[in-house]
N, CA, C and O atoms as a Tripos MOL2 file, in Angstrom:
@<TRIPOS>MOLECULE
protein
  296   295    74     0     0
PROTEIN
NO_CHARGES

@<TRIPOS>ATOM
      1 N         121.1060   84.9900  116.7890 N.3       1 MET1
      2 CA        119.7190   84.9100  116.3460 C.3       1 MET1
      3 C         119.1890   86.3860  115.7020 C.2       1 MET1
      4 O         118.7490   86.5750  114.5680 O.2       1 MET1
      5 N         119.3410   87.1980  116.6010 N.am      2 LYS2
      6 CA        118.9030   88.6000  116.2710 C.3       2 LYS2
      7 C         119.6460   89.0150  114.7960 C.2       2 LYS2
      8 O         119.0610   89.5380  113.8480 O.2       2 LYS2
      9 N         120.8340   88.7100  114.8390 N.am      3 LYS3
     10 CA        121.5360   89.2210  113.4910 C.3       3 LYS3
     11 C         120.9860   88.4510  112.5630 C.2       3 LYS3
     12 O         120.7410   88.9620  111.4700 O.2       3 LYS3
     13 N         120.7350   87.3260  112.7570 N.am      4 ALA4
     14 CA        120.1980   86.4410  111.5000 C.3       4 ALA4
     15 C         118.8580   87.1500  111.2360 C.2       4 ALA4
     16 O         118.7000   87.4830  110.0610 O.2       4 ALA4
     17 N         118.0560   87.3900  111.9200 N.am      5 LEU5
     18 CA        116.6790   88.0840  111.8150 C.3       5 LEU5
     19 C         116.9150   89.6490  111.0680 C.2       5 LEU5
     20 O         116.2360   90.0910  110.1410 O.2       5 LEU5
     21 N         117.9840   90.2900  111.6940 N.am      6 ALA6
     22 CA        118.0800   91.7930  110.8990 C.3       6 ALA6
     23 C         118.4950   91.5570  109.4610 C.2       6 ALA6
     24 O         117.9560   92.2580  108.6050 O.2       6 ALA6
     25 N         119.4430   90.5970  109.0750 N.am      7 VAL7
     26 CA        119.8250   90.4440  107.9190 C.3       7 VAL7
     27 C         118.5630   89.8640  107.0440 C.2       7 VAL7
     28 O         118.4640   90.1190  105.8440 O.2       7 VAL7
     29 N         117.8120   89.2300  107.6010 N.am      8 THR8
     30 CA        116.7090   88.4890  106.6640 C.3       8 THR8
     31 C         115.6770   89.4280  106.6870 C.2       8 THR8
     32 O         114.7640   89.1700  105.9030 O.2       8 THR8
     33 N         115.5490   90.4730  107.3760 N.am      9 LEU9
     34 CA        114.6030   91.2770  107.3380 C.3       9 LEU9
     35 C         115.1420   92.6310  106.5850 C.2       9 LEU9
     36 O         114.2870   93.3590  106.0820 O.2       9 LEU9
     37 N         116.2590   92.9280  106.5050 N.am     10 SER10
     38 CA        117.2730   93.7380  105.5370 C.3      10 SER10
     39 C         116.7960   93.1800  104.0410 C.2      10 SER10
     40 O         116.1240   93.8040  103.2210 O.2      10 SER10
     41 N         117.2320   92.0780  103.9370 N.am     11 THR11
     42 CA        117.0870   91.3740  102.6910 C.3      11 THR11
     43 C         115.6790   91.5960  101.8810 C.2      11 THR11
     44 O         115.5080   92.1020  100.7720 O.2      11 THR11
     45 N         115.0050   91.2090  102.5340 N.am     12 ILE12
     46 CA        113.4490   91.2530  102.2410 C.3      12 ILE12
     47 C         113.0750   92.8600  102.0560 C.2      12 ILE12
     48 O         112.3630   93.0780  101.0770 O.2      12 ILE12
     49 N         113.3540   93.7310  102.6510 N.am     13 ILE13
     50 CA        113.2710   95.2040  102.3880 C.3      13 ILE13
     51 C         113.7450   95.5130  101.0290 C.2      13 ILE13
     52 O         113.0670   95.9360  100.0920 O.2      13 ILE13
     53 N         115.1600   95.2120  101.0540 N.am     14 ILE14
     54 CA        115.8300   95.6750  100.1620 C.3      14 ILE14
     55 C         115.0790   95.0480   98.5630 C.2      14 ILE14
     56 O         114.8730   95.7720   97.5890 O.2      14 ILE14
     57 N         114.7730   93.5960   98.6290 N.am     15 LEU15
     58 CA        114.2480   92.9250   97.4580 C.3      15 LEU15
     59 C         112.7810   93.8460   97.2620 C.2      15 LEU15
     60 O         112.4070   94.1740   96.1360 O.2      15 LEU15
     61 N         112.2990   94.0740   98.0400 N.am     16 SER16
     62 CA        110.7130   94.7340   97.9670 C.3      16 SER16
     63 C         111.0250   96.1830   97.2230 C.2      16 SER16
     64 O         110.2970   96.6910   96.3700 O.2      16 SER16
     65 N         112.1590   96.6910   97.6860 N.am     17 THR17
     66 CA        112.1330   97.9820   97.3660 C.3      17 THR17
     67 C         112.7630   98.3450   95.9110 C.2      17 THR17
     68 O         112.6070   99.3330   95.1930 O.2      17 THR17
     69 N         113.4970   97.2200   95.7610 N.am     18 LEU18
     70 CA        114.0630   97.1410   94.2970 C.3      18 LEU18
     71 C         113.0220   96.6480   93.4370 C.2      18 LEU18
     72 O         113.2730   96.9420   92.2690 O.2      18 LEU18
     73 N         111.8760   95.9680   93.5820 N.am     19 SER19
     74 CA        111.0280   95.6030   92.7440 C.3      19 SER19
     75 C         110.0690   96.6440   92.5850 C.2      19 SER19
     76 O         109.2550   96.6050   91.6620 O.2      19 SER19
     77 N         110.1120   97.7920   93.6100 N.am     20 LEU20
     78 CA        109.1020   98.7220   93.0880 C.3      20 LEU20
     79 C         109.4780   99.7910   92.0580 C.2      20 LEU20
     80 O         108.7260  100.6130   91.5360 O.2      20 LEU20
     81 N         111.0660   99.5780   91.8300 N.am     21 ILE21
     82 CA        111.5330  100.6100   90.5530 C.3      21 ILE21
     83 C         111.3550   99.9210   89.3120 C.2      21 ILE21
     84 O         112.2380   99.1600   88.9150 O.2      21 ILE21
     85 N         110.1570  100.1320   88.5660 N.am     22 PRO22
     86 CA        110.0140   99.3540   87.3380 C.3      22 PRO22
     87 C         110.9520  100.0090   86.3530 C.2      22 PRO22
     88 O         111.7100  100.9110   86.7060 O.2      22 PRO22
     89 N         110.9020   99.5860   85.2080 N.am     23 LEU23
     90 CA        111.8490   99.9640   84.0570 C.3      23 LEU23
     91 C         111.3020  101.1180   83.4720 C.2      23 LEU23
     92 O         110.0950  101.1940   83.2430 O.2      23 LEU23
     93 N         112.1850  102.1320   83.1790 N.am     24 ALA24
     94 CA        111.4660  103.3810   82.6560 C.3      24 ALA24
     95 C         111.2100  103.1310   81.0090 C.2      24 ALA24
     96 O         112.0970  102.5730   80.3620 O.2      24 ALA24
     97 N         110.0780  103.5250   80.4180 N.am     25 SER25
     98 CA        109.6440  103.4530   79.1400 C.3      25 SER25
     99 C         110.6880  104.5930   78.4170 C.2      25 SER25
    100 O         111.1180  105.4760   79.1600 O.2      25 SER25
    101 N         111.0200  104.5940   77.2800 N.am     26 GLN26
    102 CA        111.7110  105.6070   76.3430 C.3      26 GLN26
    103 C         110.8310  106.8450   76.3350 C.2      26 GLN26
    104 O         111.4390  107.9160   76.3200 O.2      26 GLN26
    105 N         109.5260  106.8830   76.3430 N.am     27 THR27
    106 CA        108.8170  108.2580   76.1580 C.3      27 THR27
    107 C         108.8830  109.0670   77.4200 C.2      27 THR27
    108 O         108.7490  110.2880   77.3350 O.2      27 THR27
    109 N         109.0900  108.4600   78.6500 N.am     28 VAL28
    110 CA        109.1680  108.8770   79.9830 C.3      28 VAL28
    111 C         110.5240  109.3860   80.5580 C.2      28 VAL28
    112 O         111.4790  108.6160   80.6630 O.2      28 VAL28
    113 N         110.5810  110.4520   80.8610 N.am     29 ASN29
    114 CA        112.1760  110.9070   81.2700 C.3      29 ASN29
    115 C         112.2930  110.0800   82.5690 C.2      29 ASN29
    116 O         111.4650  110.1430   83.4770 O.2      29 ASN29
    117 N         113.4880  109.2330   82.5790 N.am     30 PRO30
    118 CA        113.8740  108.2330   83.7370 C.3      30 PRO30
    119 C         113.8140  108.8540   84.9610 C.2      30 PRO30
    120 O         113.3060  108.3340   85.9540 O.2      30 PRO30
    121 N         114.3500  110.0270   84.9260 N.am     31 ALA31
    122 CA        114.6380  110.7540   86.3250 C.3      31 ALA31
    123 C         113.0030  110.8870   86.9810 C.2      31 ALA31
    124 O         112.7380  110.6380   88.1570 O.2      31 ALA31
    125 N         112.1600  111.2590   86.1150 N.am     32 ASP32
    126 CA        110.8530  111.5040   86.5780 C.3      32 ASP32
    127 C         110.2340  110.3620   87.4770 C.2      32 ASP32
    128 O         109.6150  110.4380   88.5380 O.2      32 ASP32
    129 N         110.6100  109.2590   86.6920 N.am     33 SER33
    130 CA        109.9640  108.0060   87.1260 C.3      33 SER33
    131 C         110.5670  107.5350   88.5240 C.2      33 SER33
    132 O         109.9740  106.9600   89.4370 O.2      33 SER33
    133 N         112.0020  107.9610   88.4460 N.am     34 CYS34
    134 CA        112.7200  107.5590   89.8110 C.3      34 CYS34
    135 C         112.1170  108.2940   91.0100 C.2      34 CYS34
    136 O         111.8820  107.7120   92.0690 O.2      34 CYS34
    137 N         111.8520  109.7190   90.7860 N.am     35 TRP35
    138 CA        111.4350  110.5560   91.9090 C.3      35 TRP35
    139 C         109.7930  110.2280   92.0260 C.2      35 TRP35
    140 O         109.2230  110.7000   93.0090 O.2      35 TRP35
    141 N         109.1490  109.5830   91.2420 N.am     36 ASP36
    142 CA        107.8560  109.0330   91.4490 C.3      36 ASP36
    143 C         107.9040  107.8220   92.5600 C.2      36 ASP36
    144 O         107.2400  107.7090   93.5910 O.2      36 ASP36
    145 N         108.7340  107.1060   92.1070 N.am     37 ASN37
    146 CA        108.8960  105.9780   92.8970 C.3      37 ASN37
    147 C         109.4370  106.1660   94.3320 C.2      37 ASN37
    148 O         109.0420  105.6030   95.3530 O.2      37 ASN37
    149 N         110.4700  107.1180   94.1870 N.am     38 TRP38
    150 CA        110.8340  107.3980   95.6590 C.3      38 TRP38
    151 C         109.6080  108.0200   96.4190 C.2      38 TRP38
    152 O         109.3480  107.4470   97.4770 O.2      38 TRP38
    153 N         108.8990  108.9560   96.1240 N.am     39 GLU39
    154 CA        107.9520  109.6200   96.7280 C.3      39 GLU39
    155 C         106.8870  108.3650   97.3360 C.2      39 GLU39
    156 O         106.4150  108.3490   98.4730 O.2      39 GLU39
    157 N         106.6830  107.4640   96.3910 N.am     40 ARG40
    158 CA        105.6740  106.2780   96.6770 C.3      40 ARG40
    159 C         106.3580  105.3340   97.9150 C.2      40 ARG40
    160 O         105.7350  104.9200   98.8920 O.2      40 ARG40
    161 N         107.7040  105.1140   97.6440 N.am     41 CYS41
    162 CA        108.5070  104.4330   98.4650 C.3      41 CYS41
    163 C         108.4510  105.0390  100.1170 C.2      41 CYS41
    164 O         108.2560  104.3780  101.1370 O.2      41 CYS41
    165 N         108.6430  106.2220  100.0160 N.am     42 ARG42
    166 CA        108.6340  107.1750  101.1510 C.3      42 ARG42
    167 C         107.2500  106.9550  101.8940 C.2      42 ARG42
    168 O         107.1740  106.5950  103.0680 O.2      42 ARG42
    169 N         106.2320  107.1990  101.1210 N.am     43 ALA43
    170 CA        105.0140  107.1860  101.6200 C.3      43 ALA43
    171 C         104.5400  106.0060  102.3040 C.2      43 ALA43
    172 O         103.8540  106.0290  103.3260 O.2      43 ALA43
    173 N         104.9920  104.8300  101.6110 N.am     44 ARG44
    174 CA        104.6600  103.4350  102.3170 C.3      44 ARG44
    175 C         105.5570  103.2780  103.5710 C.2      44 ARG44
    176 O         105.1230  102.6730  104.5520 O.2      44 ARG44
    177 N         106.7520  103.7900  103.5560 N.am     45 ALA45
    178 CA        107.3890  103.5120  104.7140 C.3      45 ALA45
    179 C         107.0000  104.2260  105.8290 C.2      45 ALA45
    180 O         107.0830  103.7880  106.9770 O.2      45 ALA45
    181 N         106.5150  105.4730  105.4810 N.am     46 LEU46
    182 CA        105.8230  106.4680  106.7850 C.3      46 LEU46
    183 C         104.5960  105.9900  107.2160 C.2      46 LEU46
    184 O         104.2440  106.2060  108.3750 O.2      46 LEU46
    185 N         103.7590  105.2490  106.2970 N.am     47 GLU47
    186 CA        102.4880  104.8120  106.6780 C.3      47 GLU47
    187 C         102.3160  103.6420  107.2760 C.2      47 GLU47
    188 O         101.2490  103.3430  107.8120 O.2      47 GLU47
    189 N         103.5090  102.7430  107.2380 N.am     48 SER48
    190 CA        103.6510  101.4720  107.6460 C.3      48 SER48
    191 C         103.8120  101.5090  109.2090 C.2      48 SER48
    192 O         104.2620  102.5300  109.7300 O.2      48 SER48
    193 N         103.4530  100.4120  109.9780 N.am     49 ASP49
    194 CA        103.6410  100.3030  111.4410 C.3      49 ASP49
    195 C         104.8230   99.5290  111.7630 C.2      49 ASP49
    196 O         104.7200   98.5070  112.4420 O.2      49 ASP49
    197 N         106.0420   99.9780  111.2850 N.am     50 PHE50
    198 CA        107.1980   99.0900  111.3230 C.3      50 PHE50
    199 C         107.8920   99.8570  112.6540 C.2      50 PHE50
    200 O         108.9820   99.3510  112.9210 O.2      50 PHE50
    201 N         107.6030  100.6930  113.3310 N.am     51 GLY51
    202 CA        108.4050  101.0800  114.4070 C.3      51 GLY51
    203 C         109.5300  102.1710  113.9290 C.2      51 GLY51
    204 O         109.7390  102.3650  112.7320 O.2      51 GLY51
    205 N         110.1670  102.7980  114.8580 N.am     52 PRO52
    206 CA        111.1590  103.7160  114.4060 C.3      52 PRO52
    207 C         112.2950  103.3180  113.9150 C.2      52 PRO52
    208 O         112.8200  104.1190  113.1420 O.2      52 PRO52
    209 N         112.9210  102.2090  114.1380 N.am     53 ILE53
    210 CA        114.2310  101.6320  113.6890 C.3      53 ILE53
    211 C         113.8390  100.8270  112.3580 C.2      53 ILE53
    212 O         114.7610  100.7640  111.5450 O.2      53 ILE53
    213 N         112.8470  100.3080  112.0490 N.am     54 ARG54
    214 CA        112.7250   99.5560  110.6710 C.3      54 ARG54
    215 C         112.2180  100.6880  109.7440 C.2      54 ARG54
    216 O         112.4870  100.5680  108.5490 O.2      54 ARG54
    217 N         111.4490  101.8770  110.1870 N.am     55 THR55
    218 CA        110.9890  102.6500  109.2550 C.3      55 THR55
    219 C         112.1110  103.6060  108.9390 C.2      55 THR55
    220 O         112.1620  104.0500  107.7920 O.2      55 THR55
    221 N         113.0510  103.9880  109.8580 N.am     56 THR56
    222 CA        114.0350  104.6410  109.4660 C.3      56 THR56
    223 C         115.1280  103.8400  108.2410 C.2      56 THR56
    224 O         115.7480  104.3930  107.3320 O.2      56 THR56
    225 N         115.0890  102.3130  108.6160 N.am     57 MET57
    226 CA        115.8710  101.5590  107.5990 C.3      57 MET57
    227 C         115.2540  101.6590  106.0620 C.2      57 MET57
    228 O         115.8880  101.8670  105.0270 O.2      57 MET57
    229 N         113.8380  101.4510  106.2210 N.am     58 ALA58
    230 CA        113.1150  101.6170  105.0830 C.3      58 ALA58
    231 C         113.1330  102.7260  104.3340 C.2      58 ALA58
    232 O         113.0150  102.5790  103.1170 O.2      58 ALA58
    233 N         113.2660  103.9190  104.8280 N.am     59 LEU59
    234 CA        113.5000  105.3280  104.1910 C.3      59 LEU59
    235 C         114.8710  105.2490  103.7780 C.2      59 LEU59
    236 O         115.1830  105.6270  102.6490 O.2      59 LEU59
    237 N         115.6560  104.8290  104.5190 N.am     60 THR60
    238 CA        117.0980  104.8890  104.0670 C.3      60 THR60
    239 C         117.1560  103.9650  102.7200 C.2      60 THR60
    240 O         117.8170  104.3270  101.7480 O.2      60 THR60
    241 N         116.4410  102.7890  102.7350 N.am     61 LEU61
    242 CA        116.4570  101.9220  101.2540 C.3      61 LEU61
    243 C         115.9260  102.7850  100.3460 C.2      61 LEU61
    244 O         116.5070  102.8270   99.2610 O.2      61 LEU61
    245 N         114.8460  103.5810  100.5200 N.am     62 CYS62
    246 CA        114.2490  104.3810   99.3000 C.3      62 CYS62
    247 C         115.2390  105.3410   99.0680 C.2      62 CYS62
    248 O         115.4400  105.5560   97.8730 O.2      62 CYS62
    249 N         116.0040  106.0650   99.9610 N.am     63 ASP63
    250 CA        116.8490  106.8270   99.2910 C.3      63 ASP63
    251 C         118.1400  106.2610   98.7150 C.2      63 ASP63
    252 O         118.8800  106.9830   98.0460 O.2      63 ASP63
    253 N         118.4190  105.0150   98.9530 N.am     64 ILE64
    254 CA        119.5180  104.2880   98.1020 C.3      64 ILE64
    255 C         118.9570  104.0320   96.7100 C.2      64 ILE64
    256 O         119.5370  104.2610   95.6480 O.2      64 ILE64
    257 N         117.6160  103.4730   96.8920 N.am     65 ALA65
    258 CA        117.1010  103.0760   95.4980 C.3      65 ALA65
    259 C         117.0710  104.2220   94.4720 C.2      65 ALA65
    260 O         117.3360  104.1300   93.2730 O.2      65 ALA65
    261 N         116.6560  105.4540   95.2410 N.am     66 LEU66
    262 CA        116.6290  106.6070   94.1780 C.3      66 LEU66
    263 C         118.1010  107.0530   93.7480 C.2      66 LEU66
    264 O         118.2960  107.6350   92.6800 O.2      66 LEU66
    265 N         118.9650  106.7920   94.5060 N.am     67 GLY67
    266 CA        120.4010  107.1960   94.0810 C.3      67 GLY67
    267 C         120.6120  106.1880   92.8360 C.2      67 GLY67
    268 O         120.9510  106.6490   91.7470 O.2      67 GLY67
    269 N         120.4150  104.8760   93.0090 N.am     68 LYS68
    270 CA        120.6460  103.9560   92.0190 C.3      68 LYS68
    271 C         119.8610  104.3090   90.8530 C.2      68 LYS68
    272 O         120.4660  104.3670   89.7820 O.2      68 LYS68
    273 N         118.8320  104.5130   90.8700 N.am     69 CYS69
    274 CA        117.8850  104.6470   89.8780 C.3      69 CYS69
    275 C         118.3940  105.8800   88.9930 C.2      69 CYS69
    276 O         118.3760  105.8560   87.7620 O.2      69 CYS69
    277 N         118.9080  107.0940   89.8540 N.am     70 LEU70
    278 CA        119.2290  108.2570   89.0970 C.3      70 LEU70
    279 C         120.5940  107.8680   88.1780 C.2      70 LEU70
    280 O         120.7770  108.2470   87.0210 O.2      70 LEU70
    281 N         121.4100  107.1100   88.8870 N.am     71 LEU71
    282 CA        122.6550  106.9570   88.3140 C.3      71 LEU71
    283 C         122.5230  106.0140   87.1420 C.2      71 LEU71
    284 O         123.3070  106.1850   86.2080 O.2      71 LEU71
    285 N         121.5900  104.9910   87.0640 N.am     72 ASN72
    286 CA        121.2500  104.2610   85.7220 C.3      72 ASN72
    287 C         120.7080  105.2150   84.8380 C.2      72 ASN72
    288 O         120.8800  104.9390   83.6500 O.2      72 ASN72
    289 N         120.0640  106.3220   85.0950 N.am     73 ALA73
    290 CA        119.0290  107.3660   84.2090 C.3      73 ALA73
    291 C         120.0920  107.8830   83.5970 C.2      73 ALA73
    292 O         119.7750  108.2610   82.4690 O.2      73 ALA73
    293 N         121.2520  108.0730   83.8530 N.am     74 ILE74
    294 CA        122.0910  109.0430   83.1990 C.3      74 ILE74
    295 C         122.7510  108.2600   82.0970 C.2      74 ILE74
    296 O         123.5460  108.8130   81.3380 O.2      74 ILE74
@<TRIPOS>BOND
     1     1     2 1
     2     2     3 1
     3     3     4 2
     4     3     5 am
     5     5     6 1
     6     6     7 1
     7     7     8 2
     8     7     9 am
     9     9    10 1
    10    10    11 1
    11    11    12 2
    12    11    13 am
    13    13    14 1
    14    14    15 1
    15    15    16 2
    16    15    17 am
    17    17    18 1
    18    18    19 1
    19    19    20 2
    20    19    21 am
    21    21    22 1
    22    22    23 1
    23    23    24 2
    24    23    25 am
    25    25    26 1
    26    26    27 1
    27    27    28 2
    28    27    29 am
    29    29    30 1
    30    30    31 1
    31    31    32 2
    32    31    33 am
    33    33    34 1
    34    34    35 1
    35    35    36 2
    36    35    37 am
    37    37    38 1
    38    38    39 1
    39    39    40 2
    40    39    41 am
    41    41    42 1
    42    42    43 1
    43    43    44 2
    44    43    45 am
    45    45    46 1
    46    46    47 1
    47    47    48 2
    48    47    49 am
    49    49    50 1
    50    50    51 1
    51    51    52 2
    52    51    53 am
    53    53    54 1
    54    54    55 1
    55    55    56 2
    56    55    57 am
    57    57    58 1
    58    58    59 1
    59    59    60 2
    60    59    61 am
    61    61    62 1
    62    62    63 1
    63    63    64 2
    64    63    65 am
    65    65    66 1
    66    66    67 1
    67    67    68 2
    68    67    69 am
    69    69    70 1
    70    70    71 1
    71    71    72 2
    72    71    73 am
    73    73    74 1
    74    74    75 1
    75    75    76 2
    76    75    77 am
    77    77    78 1
    78    78    79 1
    79    79    80 2
    80    79    81 am
    81    81    82 1
    82    82    83 1
    83    83    84 2
    84    83    85 am
    85    85    86 1
    86    86    87 1
    87    87    88 2
    88    87    89 am
    89    89    90 1
    90    90    91 1
    91    91    92 2
    92    91    93 am
    93    93    94 1
    94    94    95 1
    95    95    96 2
    96    95    97 am
    97    97    98 1
    98    98    99 1
    99    99   100 2
   100    99   101 am
   101   101   102 1
   102   102   103 1
   103   103   104 2
   104   103   105 am
   105   105   106 1
   106   106   107 1
   107   107   108 2
   108   107   109 am
   109   109   110 1
   110   110   111 1
   111   111   112 2
   112   111   113 am
   113   113   114 1
   114   114   115 1
   115   115   116 2
   116   115   117 am
   117   117   118 1
   118   118   119 1
   119   119   120 2
   120   119   121 am
   121   121   122 1
   122   122   123 1
   123   123   124 2
   124   123   125 am
   125   125   126 1
   126   126   127 1
   127   127   128 2
   128   127   129 am
   129   129   130 1
   130   130   131 1
   131   131   132 2
   132   131   133 am
   133   133   134 1
   134   134   135 1
   135   135   136 2
   136   135   137 am
   137   137   138 1
   138   138   139 1
   139   139   140 2
   140   139   141 am
   141   141   142 1
   142   142   143 1
   143   143   144 2
   144   143   145 am
   145   145   146 1
   146   146   147 1
   147   147   148 2
   148   147   149 am
   149   149   150 1
   150   150   151 1
   151   151   152 2
   152   151   153 am
   153   153   154 1
   154   154   155 1
   155   155   156 2
   156   155   157 am
   157   157   158 1
   158   158   159 1
   159   159   160 2
   160   159   161 am
   161   161   162 1
   162   162   163 1
   163   163   164 2
   164   163   165 am
   165   165   166 1
   166   166   167 1
   167   167   168 2
   168   167   169 am
   169   169   170 1
   170   170   171 1
   171   171   172 2
   172   171   173 am
   173   173   174 1
   174   174   175 1
   175   175   176 2
   176   175   177 am
   177   177   178 1
   178   178   179 1
   179   179   180 2
   180   179   181 am
   181   181   182 1
   182   182   183 1
   183   183   184 2
   184   183   185 am
   185   185   186 1
   186   186   187 1
   187   187   188 2
   188   187   189 am
   189   189   190 1
   190   190   191 1
   191   191   192 2
   192   191   193 am
   193   193   194 1
   194   194   195 1
   195   195   196 2
   196   195   197 am
   197   197   198 1
   198   198   199 1
   199   199   200 2
   200   199   201 am
   201   201   202 1
   202   202   203 1
   203   203   204 2
   204   203   205 am
   205   205   206 1
   206   206   207 1
   207   207   208 2
   208   207   209 am
   209   209   210 1
   210   210   211 1
   211   211   212 2
   212   211   213 am
   213   213   214 1
   214   214   215 1
   215   215   216 2
   216   215   217 am
   217   217   218 1
   218   218   219 1
   219   219   220 2
   220   219   221 am
   221   221   222 1
   222   222   223 1
   223   223   224 2
   224   223   225 am
   225   225   226 1
   226   226   227 1
   227   227   228 2
   228   227   229 am
   229   229   230 1
   230   230   231 1
   231   231   232 2
   232   231   233 am
   233   233   234 1
   234   234   235 1
   235   235   236 2
   236   235   237 am
   237   237   238 1
   238   238   239 1
   239   239   240 2
   240   239   241 am
   241   241   242 1
   242   242   243 1
   243   243   244 2
   244   243   245 am
   245   245   246 1
   246   246   247 1
   247   247   248 2
   248   247   249 am
   249   249   250 1
   250   250   251 1
   251   251   252 2
   252   251   253 am
   253   253   254 1
   254   254   255 1
   255   255   256 2
   256   255   257 am
   257   257   258 1
   258   258   259 1
   259   259   260 2
   260   259   261 am
   261   261   262 1
   262   262   263 1
   263   263   264 2
   264   263   265 am
   265   265   266 1
   266   266   267 1
   267   267   268 2
   268   267   269 am
   269   269   270 1
   270   270   271 1
   271   271   272 2
   272   271   273 am
   273   273   274 1
   274   274   275 1
   275   275   276 2
   276   275   277 am
   277   277   278 1
   278   278   279 1
   279   279   280 2
   280   279   281 am
   281   281   282 1
   282   282   283 1
   283   283   284 2
   284   283   285 am
   285   285   286 1
   286   286   287 1
   287   287   288 2
   288   287   289 am
   289   289   290 1
   290   290   291 1
   291   291   292 2
   292   291   293 am
   293   293   294 1
   294   294   295 1
   295   295   296 2
@<TRIPOS>SUBSTRUCTURE
     1 MET1         2 RESIDUE 1 A MET
     2 LYS2         6 RESIDUE 1 A LYS
     3 LYS3        10 RESIDUE 1 A LYS
     4 ALA4        14 RESIDUE 1 A ALA
     5 LEU5        18 RESIDUE 1 A LEU
     6 ALA6        22 RESIDUE 1 A ALA
     7 VAL7        26 RESIDUE 1 A VAL
     8 THR8        30 RESIDUE 1 A THR
     9 LEU9        34 RESIDUE 1 A LEU
    10 SER10       38 RESIDUE 1 A SER
    11 THR11       42 RESIDUE 1 A THR
    12 ILE12       46 RESIDUE 1 A ILE
    13 ILE13       50 RESIDUE 1 A ILE
    14 ILE14       54 RESIDUE 1 A ILE
    15 LEU15       58 RESIDUE 1 A LEU
    16 SER16       62 RESIDUE 1 A SER
    17 THR17       66 RESIDUE 1 A THR
    18 LEU18       70 RESIDUE 1 A LEU
    19 SER19       74 RESIDUE 1 A SER
    20 LEU20       78 RESIDUE 1 A LEU
    21 ILE21       82 RESIDUE 1 A ILE
    22 PRO22       86 RESIDUE 1 A PRO
    23 LEU23       90 RESIDUE 1 A LEU
    24 ALA24       94 RESIDUE 1 A ALA
    25 SER25       98 RESIDUE 1 A SER
    26 GLN26      102 RESIDUE 1 A GLN
    27 THR27      106 RESIDUE 1 A THR
    28 VAL28      110 RESIDUE 1 A VAL
    29 ASN29      114 RESIDUE 1 A ASN
    30 PRO30      118 RESIDUE 1 A PRO
    31 ALA31      122 RESIDUE 1 A ALA
    32 ASP32      126 RESIDUE 1 A ASP
    33 SER33      130 RESIDUE 1 A SER
    34 CYS34      134 RESIDUE 1 A CYS
    35 TRP35      138 RESIDUE 1 A TRP
    36 ASP36      142 RESIDUE 1 A ASP
    37 ASN37      146 RESIDUE 1 A ASN
    38 TRP38      150 RESIDUE 1 A TRP
    39 GLU39      154 RESIDUE 1 A GLU
    40 ARG40      158 RESIDUE 1 A ARG
    41 CYS41      162 RESIDUE 1 A CYS
    42 ARG42      166 RESIDUE 1 A ARG
    43 ALA43      170 RESIDUE 1 A ALA
    44 ARG44      174 RESIDUE 1 A ARG
    45 ALA45      178 RESIDUE 1 A ALA
    46 LEU46      182 RESIDUE 1 A LEU
    47 GLU47      186 RESIDUE 1 A GLU
    48 SER48      190 RESIDUE 1 A SER
    49 ASP49      194 RESIDUE 1 A ASP
    50 PHE50      198 RESIDUE 1 A PHE
    51 GLY51      202 RESIDUE 1 A GLY
    52 PRO52      206 RESIDUE 1 A PRO
    53 ILE53      210 RESIDUE 1 A ILE
    54 ARG54      214 RESIDUE 1 A ARG
    55 THR55      218 RESIDUE 1 A THR
    56 THR56      222 RESIDUE 1 A THR
    57 MET57      226 RESIDUE 1 A MET
    58 ALA58      230 RESIDUE 1 A ALA
    59 LEU59      234 RESIDUE 1 A LEU
    60 THR60      238 RESIDUE 1 A THR
    61 LEU61      242 RESIDUE 1 A LEU
    62 CYS62      246 RESIDUE 1 A CYS
    63 ASP63      250 RESIDUE 1 A ASP
    64 ILE64      254 RESIDUE 1 A ILE
    65 ALA65      258 RESIDUE 1 A ALA
    66 LEU66      262 RESIDUE 1 A LEU
    67 GLY67      266 RESIDUE 1 A GLY
    68 LYS68      270 RESIDUE 1 A LYS
    69 CYS69      274 RESIDUE 1 A CYS
    70 LEU70      278 RESIDUE 1 A LEU
    71 LEU71      282 RESIDUE 1 A LEU
    72 ASN72      286 RESIDUE 1 A ASN
    73 ALA73      290 RESIDUE 1 A ALA
    74 ILE74      294 RESIDUE 1 A ILE
């Protein structure tokens, strides 16, 4: 049961993090929008009342999303 709950919460956090990364327009440097989204993601994770484990997981997902965004911006 705990494993199923962890997988469900991880999936929800991943999907919500990915939805925070909008498609960058051509006039804006895509890397700039990646960093802006990363800062907002970290701020939301740190301001949340998730507890230490979920906050750490949310911050890790922010970092993963940043890496994916920067790779797509190249």
